[in-house]
C-alpha positions in Angstrom: -0.1 41.2 -18.4 3.2 42.9 -19.2 6.7 41.4 -18.1 6.7 44.2 -15.3 3.5 43.0 -13.8 4.5 39.3 -14.1 7.7 39.9 -12.3 5.7 41.9 -9.6 3.4 39.0 -9.1 6.1 36.5 -8.8 7.9 38.7 -6.3 4.7 39.0 -4.1 4.6 35.3 -3.9 8.2 35.2 -2.7 8.1 37.8 -0.1 6.8 35.6 2.9 9.7 34.9 5.2 12.2 36.8 3.1 15.5 37.4 5.0 14.6 34.9 8.0 17.6 33.2 9.5 18.2 29.6 8.7 17.9 27.4 11.9 20.2 24.8 10.4 22.9 27.1 8.8 23.0 29.7 11.2 25.2 32.7 10.1 26.3 30.8 7.0 23.0 31.8 5.4 22.5 35.3 4.5 18.7 34.9 5.0 15.8 33.2 3.5 15.3 33.8 -0.2 12.8 31.4 -2.1 14.1 29.9 -5.2 11.8 31.0 -8.2 10.7 27.2 -8.6 12.7 25.0 -6.1 10.9 24.9 -2.9 14.3 25.8 -1.0 16.3 28.8 -0.1 18.5 30.2 -2.8 21.3 31.1 -0.4 21.6 27.9 1.7 19.5 25.3 -0.1 17.5 24.5 2.9 13.9 24.3 2.9 11.4 27.2 3.9 10.4 25.1 7.0 14.1 25.2 8.3 14.0 29.0 8.7 12.7 30.9 11.4 9.9 32.4 9.8 7.3 34.2 12.0 4.2 32.1 12.3 1.4 33.4 10.1 -1.8 32.3 8.6 -0.3 30.6 5.5 -0.5 27.1 6.8 -4.2 27.7 7.7 -4.8 29.2 4.2 -3.4 26.0 2.5 -5.6 23.7 4.6 -8.6 26.0 3.9 -7.9 25.6 0.2 -7.8 21.9 0.7 -11.4 21.9 2.2 -12.9 24.5 -0.3 -15.6 23.0 -2.3 -15.7 19.9 -0.2 -18.3 18.6 2.3 -15.8 19.8 5.1 -16.6 23.5 4.5 -17.6 23.8 8.1 -14.1 23.6 9.1 -13.2 26.7 6.9 -14.1 30.3 7.1 -14.0 32.9 4.2 -12.0 35.9 4.9 -13.6 39.2 4.5 -10.5 40.9 3.4 -9.9 38.7 0.3 -12.4 35.9 0.3 -9.9 33.3 0.7 -10.9 30.3 2.6 -9.1 30.0 6.1 -9.0 26.7 8.2 -10.6 26.9 11.5 -7.7 25.0 13.3 -8.7 23.3 16.6 -6.5 24.9 19.2 -6.8 22.8 22.3 -5.8 24.4 25.9 -5.5 22.1 28.7 -5.5 23.6 32.3 -4.2 21.6 35.2 -4.4 23.3 38.6 -1.3 23.0 40.6 -1.8 22.7 44.3 0.1 25.5 46.2 -0.6 28.3 48.8 -1.1 30.8 46.0 -3.2 29.1 43.4 -1.3 28.7 40.2 -2.5 27.0 37.0 -0.4 24.8 34.5 -1.5 25.5 31.0 -0.5 23.6 27.8 -1.6 24.8 24.5 -1.7 22.5 21.5 -1.6 24.6 18.3 -3.5 21.8 16.7 -5.9 18.8 17.7 -8.2 16.6 15.8 -11.5 18.4 15.0 -13.8 15.7 16.7 -16.7 16.2 18.8 -15.5 14.1 21.6 -12.8 16.4 23.1 -11.6 13.7 25.7 -10.8 11.6 22.8 -8.9 14.3 21.2 -7.0 15.1 24.4 -6.1 11.2 24.6 -4.8 11.2 21.3 -2.6 14.2 21.6 -1.0 12.9 24.9 -0.4 9.5 23.3 1.9 11.2 20.7 5.6 11.1 21.4 6.6 14.2 23.5 8.8 15.5 20.9 6.1 15.4 18.1 3.3 16.9 20.3 2.5 20.3 18.7 2.7 22.4 21.9 2.9 26.2 21.3 6.6 27.1 21.1 8.0 23.6 21.3 10.0 21.3 19.1 6.9 19.4 18.4 5.3 22.5 17.0 8.1 23.1 14.6 7.9 19.3 13.6 4.4 19.8 12.8 5.0 22.9 10.7 7.8 20.9 8.7 5.5 17.9 8.3 2.8 20.0 6.8 5.1 21.7 4.4 6.1 18.2 3.0 2.6 16.7 3.0 0.7 19.7 2.0 2.8 21.9 -0.3 0.7 24.8 -1.9 1.8 23.7 -5.4 -0.1 20.3 -5.0 -3.4 21.8 -5.3 -3.1 25.3 -6.8 -1.7 25.6 -10.5 -0.7 29.2 -10.0 1.8 28.0 -7.6 3.6 25.9 -10.2 6.3 26.7 -12.5 5.2 27.2 -16.3 2.5 24.6 -16.6 1.0 24.4 -20.0 -2.9 24.7 -20.4 -3.1 20.8 -20.7 -1.2 20.3 -17.4 -3.3 23.0 -15.5 -6.4 21.1 -16.7 -5.1 17.8 -15.7 -4.0 19.1 -12.4 -7.4 20.6 -11.7 -9.2 17.3 -12.4 -6.6 15.7 -10.2 -7.2 18.0 -7.3 -11.0 17.4 -7.7 -10.4 13.6 -7.8 -8.4 13.4 -4.5 -10.7 15.8 -2.7 -13.7 13.5 -3.6 -12.1 10.2 -2.9 -9.1 10.7 -0.4 -9.9 13.7 1.7 -11.6 12.9 5.1 -10.9 8.9 5.1 -9.0 9.1 8.5 -10.5 8.9 12.1 -9.5 9.2 15.5 -9.5 5.7 17.4 -7.7 4.5 20.4 -5.6 1.4 20.5 -7.8 -1.7 20.6 -10.6 0.1 18.7 -9.3 0.1 15.1 -11.2 -2.3 13.0 -9.0 -4.1 10.5 -10.6 -5.1 7.2 -9.3 -6.8 4.2 -9.0 -4.5 1.0 -11.7 -4.6 -1.5 -10.3 -6.2 -4.6 -12.7 -4.5 -6.9 -11.7 -1.0 -5.3 -8.1 -1.9 -5.8 -8.7 -2.6 -9.5 -10.4 0.4 -9.9 -7.8 2.6 -8.5 -9.2 2.7 -5.0 -7.8 1.5 -1.9 -4.7 3.7 -1.0 -4.1 7.0 -2.7 -5.7 8.3 -5.8 -4.3 6.2 -8.5 -4.3 8.5 -11.7 -6.6 7.9 -14.5 -6.5 11.2 -16.0 -3.3 12.2 -18.1 0.1 11.1 -16.5 -0.2 11.9 -13.0 2.9 10.6 -11.1 4.7 12.0 -8.1 8.1 10.6 -6.8 8.3 10.9 -3.1 12.1 11.4 -3.4 11.8 13.9 -6.3 14.8 16.2 -5.5 14.1 19.1 -7.6 10.8 20.8 -7.2 8.7 18.3 -5.5 6.0 19.0 -8.0 3.4 16.6 -9.3 4.1 15.7 -12.8 1.2 16.1 -15.1 3.0 15.8 -18.4 3.4 12.8 -20.8 7.0 13.7 -21.2 9.4 13.4 -18.3 12.9 11.9 -17.6 14.3 9.4 -15.3 17.5 10.1 -13.8 19.4 9.2 -10.6 16.5 6.8 -9.8 14.0 9.8 -9.7 11.3 11.4 -12.0 11.9 14.8 -13.2 10.0 17.2 -15.5 12.3 17.8 -18.5 12.8 21.7 -17.5 13.5 20.6 -13.9 16.4 18.3 -14.3 18.9 21.1 -13.8 22.0 21.8 -12.1 21.6 22.3 -8.4 24.1 25.2 -8.5 23.3 27.2 -11.5 19.8 25.8 -13.0 21.2 25.1 -16.3 19.1 22.2 -18.0 21.4 19.0 -17.9 19.7 17.1 -20.7 22.3 15.8 -23.1 25.4 17.2 -21.0 27.7 15.7 -18.5 26.9 16.3 -14.8 28.2 15.0 -11.5 26.1 13.7 -8.5 27.2 15.7 -5.4 25.2 14.8 -2.2 22.6 13.2 -4.3 22.1 16.5 -6.3 23.1 16.6 -9.9 25.5 19.4 -10.7 26.9 20.4 -14.2 30.5 20.0 -14.9 31.2 23.7 -15.0 29.8 24.2 -11.4 31.5 21.0 -10.1 34.9 22.4 -11.2 34.3 25.7 -9.6 32.4 24.6 -6.3 33.1 21.1 -5.5 36.2 19.5 -7.3 39.2 18.5 -5.2 42.3 20.2 -5.5 45.6 18.6 -6.7 48.5 18.9 -4.3 50.9 18.8 -7.0 49.8 21.4 -9.5 46.9 23.1 -7.2 44.5 23.2 -9.8 41.0 21.4 -9.7 40.8 17.7 -10.8 38.5 17.1 -13.7 36.0 14.4 -12.6 36.6 12.4 -15.7 40.4 12.1 -15.1 42.1 9.5 -12.8 43.3 10.8 -9.5 45.1 9.4 -6.5 43.6 10.1 -3.1 45.4 9.4 0.3 44.6 10.7 3.8 42.2 13.3 2.4 44.8 14.7 -0.1 44.4 14.4 -3.9 46.7 14.3 -7.0 46.3 13.9 -10.6 47.4 10.5 -11.5 50.1 12.1 -13.7 53.9 11.9 -13.5 54.1 15.8 -13.3 51.8 15.7 -10.2 52.1 12.6 -8.4 55.9 12.7 -7.7 58.5 13.0 -5.0 58.4 16.4 -3.2 62.3 16.0 -2.9 63.6 14.4 -6.0 60.7 14.7 -8.5 60.7 10.9 -9.0 57.2 9.8 -10.4 55.4 7.7 -7.7 52.6 6.1 -9.7 52.5 2.4 -9.0 55.4 2.9 -6.5 55.7 2.9 -2.7 55.7 6.3 -1.0 55.8 8.1 2.2 53.2 10.9 2.9 53.7 13.8 5.2 51.0 16.7 5.4 50.4 16.3 1.7 54.0 16.0 0.7 55.2 12.7 -1.0 58.6 11.2 -0.7 60.1 8.0 -2.7 62.2 7.1 0.3 63.3 7.6 3.9 66.4 9.5 2.6 64.3 11.9 0.6 61.9 12.7 3.6 64.9 13.3 5.9 66.6 15.5 3.4 63.5 17.5 2.8 62.4 17.7 6.4 65.8 18.7 7.9 
């Protein structure tokens, strides 16, 4: 496959929701544009789920992919157009007659409900959810479900082609991992009413063998940090780095602004995101009130009432007589410094 076709294939994967407005940033975002490997918008850094992307079948495709080649294939249907599995989502419509002279009907549509045979139980389950989390069509709860699905079932957790530059070994390990969690973790949940849940002690043998909660990795190095800030990819490589209390692919420990790799170079944390020194100085550094230049994060500075100065005689000085104020008492007025009341009155008169 030549470079042009590779770029075309990548572009097709990034077309969904392109240009959609951000619900969080409003007009500050130019429109959704998916980063080439981070799962965020390149313009505003918010997630795809934070943008007003028209509802599509993408979520049902992801769930359909999850159920493919499992014992739950009755919950999916193969599309005639491309042969991809599509989740047959259980949409529940509740109809409540409203007494009036002219008969009217109050209808509530849940975009998803548990696919259980006992629909009365499913209805009770949905109604016991907090109102703000009930996935009623067009509601805040429906948006909440969409966000949760994006976090809990990202496409790149089950499809190697959605990941960024996996090696053949990583692809093989990922395929084994997906097969393992489909076999051991898929379908372990059930719908029960309060009081019907049977509490059982964990099986010690099961826990030792990696059972119990989750699918403990026994193939390669399969580790996922729930707080991994960069890509939220599963890690299938034996080599990765630990920084800022998180696990990172070596190629994903990058500047949050320019994507340069940070291994071996100075970086600064801004809002829990690593930023290279160059981008920090250009985009995030505070400005000195004395010289009006950005303050290097590695030099000393003085901060007072949201104003900043280099901790140097030529910057932190009286605005009237230019006396150095380091380790001295001073008066601050709208970013100006004075060594005495006399200097303040002389300057302000």
